[in-house]
All heavy atoms as an XYZ file, in Angstrom:
868
protein
N      13.967     -0.785     10.540
C      12.926      0.189     10.829
C      13.134      0.679     12.262
O      13.585     -0.063     13.115
C      11.555     -0.453     10.671
C      11.262     -0.801      9.234
S       9.558     -1.251      8.820
C       8.847     -1.731     10.309
N      12.767      1.909     12.520
C      12.951      2.452     13.871
C      12.054      1.769     14.906
O      11.025      1.185     14.560
C      12.531      3.923     13.723
C      12.461      4.196     12.272
C      12.259      2.893     11.590
N      12.438      1.870     16.168
C      11.592      1.359     17.247
C      10.296      2.149     17.287
O      10.264      3.334     16.947
C      12.311      1.496     18.599
C      13.488      0.543     18.716
O      13.471     -0.503     18.038
O      14.414      0.861     19.478
N       9.221      1.504     17.713
C       7.952      2.193     17.872
C       7.137      2.344     16.606
O       6.133      3.057     16.597
N       7.538      1.693     15.530
C       6.740      1.745     14.298
C       6.365      0.324     13.893
O       7.045     -0.636     14.231
C       7.475      2.441     13.131
C       7.804      3.877     13.473
C       8.697      1.694     12.709
N       5.259      0.212     13.178
C       4.843     -1.106     12.692
C       4.912     -1.206     11.184
O       4.403     -2.125     10.577
C       3.454     -1.470     13.195
C       2.339     -0.631     12.672
C       1.025     -1.102     13.290
N      -0.101     -0.497     12.660
C      -1.074     -1.162     12.057
N      -1.027     -2.458     12.010
N      -2.071     -0.523     11.507
N       5.534     -0.214     10.580
C       5.708     -0.232      9.146
C       5.775      1.168      8.590
O       5.822      2.151      9.334
N       5.760      1.226      7.279
C       5.792      2.498      6.579
C       4.574      2.560      5.665
O       4.285      1.605      4.946
C       7.072      2.616      5.766
N       3.866      3.662      5.731
C       2.692      3.872      4.903
C       3.145      4.462      3.566
O       3.812      5.504      3.541
C       1.732      4.817      5.612
C       0.322      4.916      5.074
C      -0.380      3.570      5.158
C      -0.448      5.960      5.859
N       2.825      3.792      2.477
C       3.241      4.255      1.150
C       2.428      5.494      0.787
O       1.205      5.471      0.783
C       3.049      3.154      0.093
C       3.378      3.675     -1.299
C       3.903      1.942      0.424
N       3.121      6.582      0.498
C       2.469      7.832      0.116
C       2.409      7.990     -1.402
O       1.431      8.469     -1.947
C       3.221      9.031      0.712
C       3.245      9.042      2.217
C       1.871      9.208      2.821
O       0.973      9.778      2.230
N       1.702      8.693      4.015
N       3.506      7.601     -2.067
C       3.591      7.761     -3.518
C       4.582      6.746     -4.066
O       5.582      6.444     -3.436
C       4.074      9.177     -3.863
C       4.061      9.513     -5.345
C       4.573     10.922     -5.604
N       6.008     11.034     -5.407
C       6.915     10.713     -6.326
N       6.555     10.247     -7.498
N       8.203     10.857     -6.074
N       4.263      6.239     -5.244
C       5.144      5.298     -5.930
C       5.498      5.911     -7.284
O       4.624      6.244     -8.070
C       4.453      3.930     -6.143
C       5.378      2.968     -6.858
C       3.976      3.354     -4.821
N       6.767      6.070     -7.524
C       7.231      6.632     -8.792
C       6.840      5.728     -9.958
O       6.781      4.504     -9.812
C       8.749      6.790     -8.761
O       9.225      7.178    -10.028
N       6.588      6.311    -11.098
C       6.284      5.525    -12.288
C       7.553      4.956    -12.926
O       7.473      4.053    -13.743
C       5.532      6.370    -13.339
O       6.329      7.503    -13.663
C       4.191      6.808    -12.817
N       8.709      5.464    -12.552
C       9.986      4.955    -13.074
C      10.350      3.654    -12.370
O      10.153      3.517    -11.165
C      11.086      5.975    -12.854
C      10.882      7.235    -13.668
C      11.972      8.252    -13.439
N      13.269      7.646    -13.193
C      14.204      8.213    -12.443
N      13.995      9.385    -11.877
N      15.366      7.628    -12.270
N      10.908      2.705    -13.098
C      11.244      1.417    -12.497
C      12.275      1.552    -11.382
O      12.312      0.745    -10.456
C      11.727      0.422    -13.566
C      13.179      0.564    -13.922
C      14.136     -0.220    -13.310
C      13.606      1.514    -14.857
C      15.475     -0.089    -13.625
C      14.929      1.650    -15.173
C      15.860      0.845    -14.559
O      17.181      0.985    -14.869
N      13.106      2.574    -11.455
C      14.120      2.786    -10.424
C      13.789      4.016     -9.570
O      14.639      4.532     -8.866
C      15.498      2.926    -11.048
C      15.590      4.111    -12.002
O      14.538      4.650    -12.387
O      16.713      4.498    -12.353
N      12.546      4.469     -9.652
C      12.130      5.676     -8.934
C      11.915      5.433     -7.450
O      11.906      4.292     -6.982
N      11.712      6.505     -6.716
C      11.591      6.402     -5.263
C      10.211      5.932     -4.804
O       9.225      6.012     -5.531
C      11.825      7.845     -4.804
C      11.315      8.667     -5.941
C      11.657      7.887     -7.181
N      10.200      5.448     -3.581
C       8.966      5.165     -2.856
C       8.900      6.210     -1.749
O       9.808      6.285     -0.918
C       8.993      3.778     -2.215
C       9.144      2.580     -3.136
C       9.282      1.306     -2.313
C       7.957      2.482     -4.067
N       7.868      7.027     -1.738
C       7.701      8.002     -0.664
C       6.842      7.360      0.419
O       5.722      6.897      0.129
C       7.028      9.277     -1.172
C       7.886     10.024     -2.188
O       9.114      9.775     -2.219
O       7.335     10.839     -2.933
N       7.381      7.311      1.640
C       6.674      6.666      2.740
C       6.714      7.547      3.990
O       7.561      8.442      4.089
C       7.286      5.279      3.075
C       7.209      4.338      1.894
C       8.716      5.404      3.558
N       5.803      7.275      4.891
C       5.846      7.871      6.235
C       5.735      6.730      7.228
O       5.085      5.710      6.959
C       4.685      8.877      6.467
O       3.443      8.218      6.231
C       4.797     10.075      5.562
N       6.379      6.903      8.361
C       6.346      5.866      9.382
C       4.949      5.751      9.969
O       4.258      6.746     10.168
C       7.343      6.160     10.497
C       8.764      6.153     10.040
C       9.640      7.201     10.081
C       9.481      5.060      9.467
N      10.852      6.817      9.563
C      10.785      5.514      9.181
C       9.158      3.745      9.158
C      11.749      4.692      8.618
C      10.123      2.933      8.583
C      11.397      3.403      8.330
N       4.544      4.532     10.260
C       3.252      4.249     10.865
C       3.512      3.808     12.297
O       4.126      2.758     12.530
C       2.542      3.146     10.070
C       1.097      2.866     10.372
C       0.239      4.105     10.083
C       0.601      1.694      9.536
N       3.079      4.619     13.250
C       3.344      4.335     14.665
C       2.737      2.996     15.080
O       1.671      2.605     14.601
C       2.784      5.451     15.537
N       3.421      2.308     15.987
C       2.963      1.000     16.452
C       1.583      1.086     17.093
O       0.801      0.149     17.025
C       3.977      0.422     17.433
N       1.268      2.207     17.703
C      -0.019      2.340     18.390
C      -1.180      2.684     17.448
O      -2.321      2.743     17.858
C       0.086      3.383     19.491
C       0.349      4.773     18.980
C       0.590      5.766     20.115
N       0.903      7.067     19.584
C       2.063      7.457     19.092
N       3.068      6.602     19.065
N       2.256      8.671     18.637
N      -0.888      2.911     16.177
C      -1.941      3.212     15.206
C      -2.797      1.967     15.002
O      -2.284      0.932     14.571
C      -1.340      3.649     13.851
O      -0.425      4.713     14.076
C      -2.416      4.072     12.881
N      -4.095      2.031     15.308
C      -4.926      0.829     15.222
C      -5.127      0.319     13.800
O      -5.089     -0.870     13.550
C      -6.256      1.244     15.838
C      -6.280      2.731     15.771
C      -4.847      3.189     15.770
N      -5.366      1.221     12.850
C      -5.572      0.828     11.456
C      -4.992      1.900     10.556
O      -4.839      3.038     10.965
C      -7.062      0.699     11.166
C      -7.685     -0.474     11.896
C      -9.067     -0.741     11.465
N      -9.171     -0.743     10.002
C     -10.298     -0.948      9.371
N     -11.381     -1.166     10.042
N     -10.352     -0.928      8.059
N      -4.717      1.530      9.348
C      -4.262      2.540      8.408
C      -5.363      2.776      7.383
O      -6.298      1.990      7.278
C      -2.909      2.192      7.787
C      -2.830      0.866      7.089
C      -3.026      0.771      5.734
C      -2.523     -0.278      7.800
C      -2.940     -0.442      5.088
C      -2.431     -1.493      7.159
C      -2.636     -1.580      5.805
N      -5.313      3.865      6.645
C      -6.421      4.268      5.781
C      -6.794      3.254      4.701
O      -5.953      2.514      4.191
C      -5.917      5.562      5.139
C      -4.854      6.061      6.038
C      -4.222      4.841      6.650
N      -8.048      3.268      4.362
C      -8.613      2.422      3.317
C      -7.869      2.627      1.996
O      -7.617      3.760      1.590
C     -10.091      2.794      3.135
C     -10.866      2.126      2.020
C     -11.011      0.637      2.291
C     -12.245      2.759      1.889
N      -7.492      1.521      1.372
C      -6.819      1.593      0.083
C      -5.349      1.948      0.152
O      -4.704      2.127     -0.877
N      -4.795      2.022      1.346
C      -3.376      2.360      1.492
C      -2.568      1.094      1.734
O      -3.077      0.079      2.187
C      -3.170      3.327      2.663
C      -3.926      4.634      2.511
C      -3.520      5.425      1.277
N      -2.183      5.930      1.337
C      -1.829      7.056      1.925
N      -2.727      7.822      2.499
N      -0.575      7.432      1.930
N      -1.285      1.180      1.447
C      -0.386      0.034      1.567
C       0.615      0.275      2.683
O       1.205      1.340      2.782
C       0.367     -0.194      0.241
C      -0.624     -0.470     -0.885
C       1.362     -1.342      0.379
C       0.011     -0.478     -2.260
N       0.781     -0.758      3.513
C       1.784     -0.710      4.583
C       2.927     -1.648      4.217
O       2.721     -2.798      3.861
C       1.175     -1.155      5.915
C       2.202     -1.195      7.042
C       1.564     -1.494      8.372
N       0.804     -2.719      8.421
C       1.275     -3.893      8.843
N       2.541     -3.995      9.230
N       0.497     -4.950      8.885
N       4.127     -1.125      4.278
C       5.350     -1.901      4.047
C       6.006     -2.222      5.385
O       6.002     -1.387      6.291
C       6.363     -1.076      3.260
C       6.282     -1.015      1.757
C       7.229      0.046      1.236
C       6.630     -2.358      1.159
N       6.541     -3.404      5.474
C       7.343     -3.761      6.648
C       8.542     -4.549      6.149
O       8.408     -5.410      5.287
C       6.533     -4.598      7.633
C       7.323     -4.995      8.847
C       6.428     -5.414      9.992
N       7.211     -5.737     11.153
C       7.752     -4.869     11.988
N       7.582     -3.585     11.782
N       8.452     -5.253     13.027
N       9.712     -4.230      6.660
C      10.910     -4.965      6.280
C      11.777     -5.173      7.498
O      11.792     -4.372      8.425
C      11.669     -4.260      5.163
C      12.167     -2.886      5.500
C      13.381     -2.552      6.005
C      11.444     -1.653      5.364
N      13.471     -1.198      6.183
C      12.287     -0.621      5.794
C      10.160     -1.331      4.921
C      11.896      0.714      5.797
C       9.783     -0.007      4.917
C      10.650      0.997      5.347
N      12.460     -6.295      7.496
C      13.393     -6.633      8.574
C      14.482     -7.515      7.991
O      14.275     -8.156      6.960
C      12.661     -7.314      9.729
C      11.886     -8.546      9.332
C      10.921     -9.007     10.406
O      10.701     -8.272     11.375
O      10.404    -10.108     10.268
N      15.635     -7.552      8.630
C      16.718     -8.379      8.095
C      16.286     -9.847      7.987
O      15.633    -10.375      8.884
C      17.841     -8.222      9.116
C      17.543     -6.935      9.816
C      16.043     -6.825      9.840
N      16.627    -10.469      6.878
C      16.334    -11.889      6.685
C      17.319    -12.717      7.504
O      18.372    -12.223      7.924
C      16.429    -12.248      5.210
N      16.989    -13.974      7.719
C      17.825    -14.813      8.584
C      19.239    -15.013      8.041
O      20.189    -15.031      8.802
C      17.150    -16.165      8.818
O      16.962    -16.828      7.591
N      19.401    -15.154      6.731
C      20.740    -15.371      6.183
C      21.303    -14.124      5.529
O      22.398    -13.696      5.823
C      20.723    -16.516      5.193
C      20.440    -17.820      5.874
C      20.587    -18.961      4.932
N      20.310    -20.190      5.661
C      20.926    -21.302      5.453
N      21.831    -21.366      4.515
N      20.620    -22.356      6.148
N      20.554    -13.547      4.609
C      21.004    -12.318      3.955
C      19.800    -11.631      3.336
O      18.765    -12.240      3.103
C      22.050    -12.610      2.875
O      21.458    -13.329      1.818
N      19.949    -10.356      3.068
C      18.871     -9.598      2.450
C      17.818     -9.161      3.455
O      18.095     -9.028      4.661
N      16.612     -8.973      2.956
C      15.517     -8.426      3.755
C      14.240     -9.217      3.524
O      13.950     -9.607      2.394
C      15.267     -6.972      3.356
C      16.447     -6.107      3.582
C      17.472     -5.868      2.709
C      16.756     -5.406      4.771
N      18.393     -5.047      3.281
C      17.978     -4.743      4.549
C      16.122     -5.250      5.994
C      18.579     -3.955      5.513
C      16.704     -4.462      6.949
C      17.929     -3.820      6.716
N      13.481     -9.422      4.595
C      12.140     -9.983      4.466
C      11.186     -8.798      4.391
O      11.065     -8.019      5.338
C      11.789    -10.868      5.666
C      12.582    -12.166      5.670
O      13.001    -12.607      4.583
O      12.784    -12.733      6.758
N      10.533     -8.647      3.250
C       9.652     -7.512      3.004
C       8.220     -8.031      2.877
O       7.971     -9.026      2.183
C      10.048     -6.774      1.703
C       9.161     -5.569      1.470
C      11.516     -6.365      1.739
N       7.299     -7.374      3.564
C       5.888     -7.753      3.534
C       5.048     -6.515      3.296
O       5.375     -5.433      3.789
C       5.467     -8.395      4.877
O       6.347     -9.465      5.167
C       4.051     -8.911      4.828
N       3.970     -6.681      2.538
C       3.037     -5.577      2.320
C       1.635     -6.014      2.720
O       1.260     -7.174      2.561
C       3.018     -5.129      0.850
O       2.666     -6.234      0.021
C       4.343     -4.572      0.424
N       0.889     -5.060      3.255
C      -0.521     -5.259      3.595
C      -1.325     -4.125      2.965
O      -0.828     -3.010      2.833
C      -0.725     -5.264      5.111
C      -0.232     -6.510      5.757
N       1.083     -6.683      6.108
C      -0.874     -7.648      6.090
C       1.233     -7.888      6.646
N       0.053     -8.486      6.647
N      -2.561     -4.433      2.624
C      -3.466     -3.454      2.029
C      -4.600     -3.185      2.997
O      -5.190     -4.121      3.549
C      -4.018     -4.005      0.707
C      -5.030     -3.164     -0.045
C      -4.408     -1.833     -0.491
C      -5.570     -3.928     -1.251
N      -4.908     -1.911      3.225
C      -6.002     -1.536      4.114
C      -7.329     -1.596      3.374
O      -7.517     -0.907      2.378
N      -8.233     -2.449      3.849
C      -9.575     -2.535      3.284
C     -10.580     -1.980      4.292
O     -10.211     -1.605      5.403
C      -9.913     -3.981      2.923
C      -9.034     -4.615      1.848
C      -9.450     -6.061      1.599
C      -9.093     -3.815      0.558
N     -11.841     -1.967      3.929
C     -12.871     -1.372      4.788
C     -12.970     -2.065      6.143
O     -13.179     -1.410      7.161
C     -14.217     -1.402      4.084
N     -12.808     -3.365      6.173
C     -13.003     -4.098      7.426
C     -11.749     -4.770      7.964
O     -11.786     -5.310      9.063
C     -14.079     -5.182      7.256
O     -13.681     -6.075      6.210
C     -15.424     -4.558      6.918
N     -10.672     -4.762      7.215
C      -9.473     -5.480      7.668
C      -8.251     -5.038      6.888
O      -8.348     -4.347      5.875
C      -9.666     -6.982      7.483
N      -7.110     -5.464      7.383
C      -5.849     -5.367      6.645
C      -5.618     -6.737      6.037
O      -5.742     -7.738      6.722
C      -4.687     -5.056      7.586
C      -4.703     -3.694      8.180
C      -3.510     -3.477      9.114
O      -2.502     -4.205      8.995
O      -3.607     -2.591      9.962
N      -5.290     -6.794      4.762
C      -5.042     -8.079      4.123
C      -3.605     -8.147      3.629
O      -3.026     -7.139      3.224
C      -6.021     -8.356      2.955
C      -7.437     -8.479      3.456
C      -5.933     -7.292      1.894
N      -3.068     -9.348      3.692
C      -1.721     -9.585      3.197
C      -1.725     -9.418      1.690
O      -2.521    -10.030      0.988
C      -1.278    -10.995      3.595
C       0.083    -11.328      3.115
N       0.296    -12.120      2.018
C       1.301    -10.971      3.557
C       1.587    -12.244      1.817
N       2.225    -11.552      2.737
N      -0.877     -8.568      1.193
C      -0.805     -8.302     -0.236
C       0.287     -9.146     -0.891
O       0.040     -9.847     -1.853
C      -0.549     -6.812     -0.466
C      -0.474     -6.311     -1.881
C      -1.764     -6.602     -2.636
C      -0.186     -4.819     -1.884
N       1.488     -9.089     -0.340
C       2.599     -9.842     -0.924
C       3.750     -9.918      0.067
O       3.842     -9.112      0.994
C       3.072     -9.182     -2.212
N       4.632    -10.884     -0.161
C       5.858    -11.031      0.624
C       7.019    -11.323     -0.305
O       6.854    -12.011     -1.316
C       5.737    -12.185      1.629
O       4.812    -11.883      2.626
N       8.158    -10.801      0.060
C       9.395    -11.059     -0.667
C      10.433    -11.499      0.362
O      11.140    -10.684      0.932
C       9.874     -9.804     -1.394
C       8.963     -9.362     -2.486
C       9.041     -9.703     -3.803
C       7.853     -8.470     -2.378
N       8.045     -9.086     -4.509
C       7.296     -8.329     -3.660
C       7.262     -7.782     -1.301
C       6.187     -7.530     -3.903
C       6.157     -6.986     -1.547
C       5.628     -6.868     -2.839
N      10.538    -12.802      0.627
C      11.527    -13.273      1.605
C      12.946    -13.183      1.046
O      13.169    -13.414     -0.147
C      11.123    -14.723      1.868
C      10.296    -15.123      0.704
C       9.696    -13.866      0.126
N      13.869    -12.805      1.900
C      15.288    -12.703      1.536
C      15.505    -11.858      0.281
O      16.298    -12.189     -0.593
C      15.911    -14.086      1.387
N      14.781    -10.751      0.197
C      14.938     -9.839     -0.948
C      16.323     -9.194     -0.891
O      16.877     -8.990      0.188
C      13.851     -8.767     -0.902
N      16.884     -8.861     -2.046
C      18.211     -8.229     -2.050
C      18.162     -6.823     -1.445
O      17.093     -6.261     -1.206
C      18.574     -8.178     -3.531
C      17.269     -8.239     -4.251
C      16.343     -9.033     -3.383
N      19.339     -6.264     -1.221
C      19.414     -4.934     -0.601
C      18.707     -3.851     -1.398
O      18.252     -2.864     -0.830
C      20.879     -4.530     -0.381
C      21.503     -5.289      0.782
O      20.746     -5.841      1.609
O      22.733     -5.325      0.863
N      18.587     -4.023     -2.693
C      17.853     -3.030     -3.491
C      16.378     -3.436     -3.638
O      15.766     -3.246     -4.678
C      18.518     -2.814     -4.852
C      18.451     -4.040     -5.742
O      18.157     -5.147     -5.237
O      18.677     -3.897     -6.946
N      15.783     -3.967     -2.558
C      14.414     -4.478     -2.595
C      13.364     -3.458     -3.048
O      12.346     -3.865     -3.608
C      14.021     -5.111     -1.261
C      14.009     -4.193     -0.084
C      14.997     -4.039      0.831
C      12.952     -3.313      0.302
N      14.623     -3.102      1.765
C      13.373     -2.652      1.464
C      11.693     -3.021     -0.213
C      12.580     -1.713      2.110
C      10.901     -2.080      0.437
C      11.350     -1.444      1.587
N      13.555     -2.147     -2.851
C      12.517     -1.246     -3.380
C      12.295     -1.407     -4.891
O      11.174     -1.291     -5.372
C      13.043      0.144     -3.025
C      13.813     -0.085     -1.758
C      14.512     -1.406     -2.005
N      13.349     -1.706     -5.636
C      13.183     -1.959     -7.073
C      12.332     -3.201     -7.327
O      11.587     -3.265     -8.288
C      14.535     -2.171     -7.742
C      15.235     -0.935     -8.096
C      16.470     -1.282     -8.889
N      17.029     -0.085     -9.464
C      18.069     -0.076    -10.236
N      18.661     -1.207    -10.552
N      18.519      1.046    -10.718
N      12.471     -4.180     -6.464
C      11.737     -5.438     -6.602
C      10.247     -5.256     -6.300
O       9.396     -5.787     -7.006
C      12.348     -6.489     -5.660
C      11.712     -7.860     -5.616
C      11.907     -8.571     -6.943
C      12.332     -8.673     -4.483
N       9.915     -4.505     -5.269
C       8.517     -4.373     -4.845
C       7.771     -3.240     -5.559
O       6.541     -3.238     -5.599
C       8.399     -4.198     -3.313
C       9.098     -5.327     -2.589
C       8.928     -2.869     -2.841
N       8.502     -2.286     -6.133
C       7.865     -1.119     -6.741
C       6.820     -1.454     -7.801
O       5.741     -0.864     -7.793
C       8.929     -0.179     -7.327
C       8.361      1.209     -7.593
C       8.980      1.879     -8.795
N       8.857      1.159    -10.025
C       7.745      1.094    -10.784
N       6.661      1.712    -10.424
N       7.731      0.396    -11.893
N       7.040     -2.399     -8.728
C       6.000     -2.694     -9.715
C       4.677     -3.140     -9.080
O       3.608     -2.707     -9.494
C       6.604     -3.811    -10.574
C       8.080     -3.637    -10.423
C       8.276     -3.159     -9.009
N       4.744     -3.964     -8.065
C       3.524     -4.415     -7.385
C       2.839     -3.240     -6.698
O       1.621     -3.070     -6.803
C       3.852     -5.516     -6.354
O       4.417     -6.627     -7.045
C       2.613     -5.949     -5.594
N       3.607     -2.412     -6.004
C       3.022     -1.259     -5.320
C       2.389     -0.301     -6.313
O       1.301      0.237     -6.073
C       4.087     -0.539     -4.494
C       4.759     -1.358     -3.404
C       5.802     -0.521     -2.686
C       3.750     -1.918     -2.429
N       3.040     -0.086     -7.433
C       2.514      0.818     -8.462
C       1.189      0.289     -9.005
O       0.221      1.047     -9.160
C       3.540      0.988     -9.581
C       3.152      2.012    -10.574
N       2.541      1.691    -11.755
C       3.243      3.363    -10.543
C       2.290      2.792    -12.421
N       2.709      3.823    -11.713
N       1.118     -0.989     -9.307
C      -0.110     -1.578     -9.839
C      -1.247     -1.512     -8.818
O      -2.381     -1.191     -9.166
C       0.124     -3.038    -10.253
C       1.025     -3.180    -11.454
C       0.422     -2.584    -12.719
O      -0.802     -2.686    -12.912
O       1.181     -2.005    -13.509
N      -0.962     -1.810     -7.581
C      -2.010     -1.818     -6.560
C      -2.503     -0.405     -6.268
O      -3.712     -0.189     -6.120
C      -1.522     -2.524     -5.269
C      -2.514     -2.353     -4.141
C      -1.287     -3.997     -5.558
N      -1.605      0.578     -6.204
C      -2.063      1.952     -5.963
C      -2.916      2.434     -7.138
O      -3.919      3.122     -6.938
C      -0.898      2.920     -5.711
O       0.041      2.825     -6.777
C      -0.203      2.631     -4.401
N      -2.548      2.065     -8.352
C      -3.364      2.424     -9.511
C      -4.729      1.764     -9.475
O      -5.750      2.399     -9.768
N      -4.774      0.502     -9.095
C      -6.044     -0.212     -8.985
C      -6.932      0.412     -7.910
O      -8.130      0.618     -8.133
C      -5.791     -1.689     -8.679
C      -7.024     -2.553     -8.462
C      -7.906     -2.573     -9.705
C      -6.614     -3.962     -8.072
N      -6.352      0.742     -6.775
C      -7.125      1.370     -5.698
C      -7.681      2.723     -6.129
O      -8.831      3.061     -5.827
C      -6.278      1.516     -4.436
S      -5.977     -0.047     -3.609
N      -6.887      3.502     -6.843
C      -7.358      4.802     -7.330
C      -8.504      4.616     -8.318
O      -9.501      5.345     -8.271
C      -6.212      5.569     -7.973
N      -8.388      3.639     -9.213
C      -9.450      3.384    -10.190
C     -10.732      2.921     -9.506
O     -11.831      3.354     -9.867
C      -8.981      2.335    -11.203
N     -10.604      2.060     -8.508
C     -11.786      1.582     -7.786
C     -12.448      2.715     -7.002
O     -13.674      2.801     -6.935
C     -11.418      0.429     -6.859
C     -11.053     -0.873     -7.562
C     -10.527     -1.887     -6.557
C     -12.245     -1.433     -8.322
N     -11.640      3.591     -6.407
C     -12.202      4.725     -5.667
C     -12.950      5.647     -6.623
O     -14.051      6.126     -6.313
C     -11.093      5.485     -4.945
N     -12.388      5.892     -7.798
C     -13.037      6.737     -8.793
C     -14.345      6.090     -9.265
O     -15.377      6.752     -9.370
C     -12.106      6.978     -9.979
C     -12.738      7.812    -11.062
C     -12.852      9.188    -10.926
C     -13.247      7.216    -12.211
C     -13.449      9.960    -11.918
C     -13.834      7.969    -13.206
C     -13.938      9.347    -13.053
O     -14.531     10.096    -14.027
N     -14.307      4.782     -9.527
C     -15.506      4.074     -9.983
C     -16.594      4.108     -8.914
O     -17.773      4.293     -9.229
C     -15.156      2.631    -10.342
N     -16.210      3.948     -7.665
C     -17.195      3.991     -6.580
C     -17.812      5.381     -6.467
O     -19.025      5.518     -6.293
C     -16.545      3.581     -5.265
N     -16.992      6.399     -6.579
C     -17.487      7.774     -6.511
C     -18.406      8.068     -7.691
O     -19.475      8.635     -7.533
C     -16.320      8.757     -6.492
C     -16.686     10.235     -6.445
C     -17.443     10.545     -5.156
C     -15.436     11.076     -6.539
N     -18.017      7.652     -8.894
C     -18.833      7.869    -10.078
C     -20.161      7.131     -9.947
O     -21.219      7.677    -10.255
C     -18.088      7.407    -11.331
C     -18.888      7.576    -12.590
C     -19.025      8.833    -13.164
C     -19.516      6.496    -13.181
C     -19.773      9.007    -14.323
C     -20.259      6.661    -14.329
C     -20.390      7.918    -14.897
N     -20.115      5.895     -9.469
C     -21.321      5.091     -9.298
C     -22.257      5.748     -8.288
O     -23.469      5.832     -8.502
C     -20.947      3.689     -8.839
O     -22.102      2.935     -8.552
N     -21.704      6.243     -7.189
C     -22.507      6.914     -6.157
C     -23.146      8.186     -6.731
O     -24.328      8.426     -6.550
C     -21.637      7.260     -4.951
C     -22.373      8.036     -3.899
C     -23.269      7.404     -3.044
C     -22.189      9.411     -3.769
C     -23.955      8.117     -2.075
C     -22.878     10.138     -2.811
C     -23.762      9.485     -1.967
O     -24.445     10.191     -1.027
N     -22.367      8.979     -7.460
C     -22.886     10.215     -8.068
C     -23.975      9.904     -9.081
O     -24.993     10.582     -9.149
C     -21.761     10.995     -8.745
O     -20.813     11.400     -7.802
N     -23.792      8.863     -9.871
C     -24.771      8.477    -10.869
C     -26.082      8.067    -10.200
O     -27.160      8.452    -10.642
C     -24.224      7.343    -11.730
C     -25.209      6.854    -12.771
C     -25.442      7.590    -13.924
C     -25.922      5.678    -12.573
C     -26.348      7.151    -14.872
C     -26.830      5.235    -13.510
C     -27.042      5.983    -14.650
O     -27.947      5.547    -15.577
N     -25.983      7.289     -9.133
C     -27.187      6.865     -8.405
C     -27.917      8.059     -7.823
O     -29.131      8.113     -7.835
C     -26.832      5.865     -7.309
C     -26.573      4.467     -7.829
C     -26.571      3.465     -6.704
N     -25.706      3.875     -5.618
C     -24.512      3.382     -5.347
N     -24.031      2.433     -6.109
N     -23.797      3.807     -4.352
N     -27.172      9.036     -7.299
C     -27.794     10.226     -6.728
C     -28.558     11.002     -7.799
O     -29.688     11.442     -7.572
C     -26.737     11.145     -6.096
C     -26.058     10.544     -4.885
C     -27.027     10.260     -3.764
O     -27.513      9.156     -3.622
N     -27.315     11.270     -2.984
N     -27.972     11.161     -8.977
C     -28.627     11.892    -10.064
C     -29.837     11.116    -10.558
O     -30.913     11.664    -10.775
C     -27.624     12.166    -11.215
C     -28.344     12.681    -12.449
C     -26.560     13.127    -10.754
N     -29.700      9.797    -10.731
C     -30.793      8.970    -11.222
C     -31.967      8.977    -10.238
O     -33.120      9.047    -10.643
C     -30.303      7.541    -11.472
N     -31.685      8.897     -8.967
C     -32.748      8.890     -7.950
C     -33.454     10.219     -7.884
O     -34.675     10.284     -7.703
C     -32.187      8.530     -6.584
S     -31.665      6.806     -6.467
N     -32.738     11.321     -8.033
C     -33.370     12.631     -7.946
C     -34.176     12.941     -9.205
O     -35.071     13.771     -9.188
C     -32.328     13.730     -7.718
O     -31.444     13.804     -8.815
N     -33.900     12.258    -10.321
C     -34.622     12.489    -11.568
C     -35.948     11.723    -11.601
O     -36.811     12.012    -12.416
C     -33.773     12.075    -12.758
N     -36.108     10.745    -10.723
C     -37.342      9.933    -10.737
C     -38.517     10.642    -10.144
O     -38.594     11.484     -9.426
C     -37.092      8.636     -9.973
C     -36.125      7.743    -10.702
C     -35.808      6.481     -9.909
O     -36.174      6.373     -8.739
O     -35.198      5.606    -10.499
C-alpha cells in the first residue's frame, strides 16, 4: 500500500467469484470511515503471501471483521465472498432501518 494511507475503502464488490474489488485509498489522517463501509489493509506476510485485515465502520467504532494471515498472492479471490456478504448485509440493514423509520413516521402522523 502507498505511504500515507491506512487502508483501502471498499466501493464495490463484484458478484463474480473472480470479479474485481473497487477501492479508494483511505488517507492516514482520516479519523473514521463511513458507517457500514469496509476498510481493507494488506501488507507482506513474514514468510510469504499477504496479511490481509478488514474492519467494518459502525456508528460508534470500527470493528475487526476478519483476517487472512499469509494469504496467497491472489488474496482478493479469497476475501471477496466475505466482502460481498457483508456489503449485502449492510445494505439490507440500512434499507430495513429506513423502512422502519418511515413506517414509524406514517404511524405517528396517523394517530
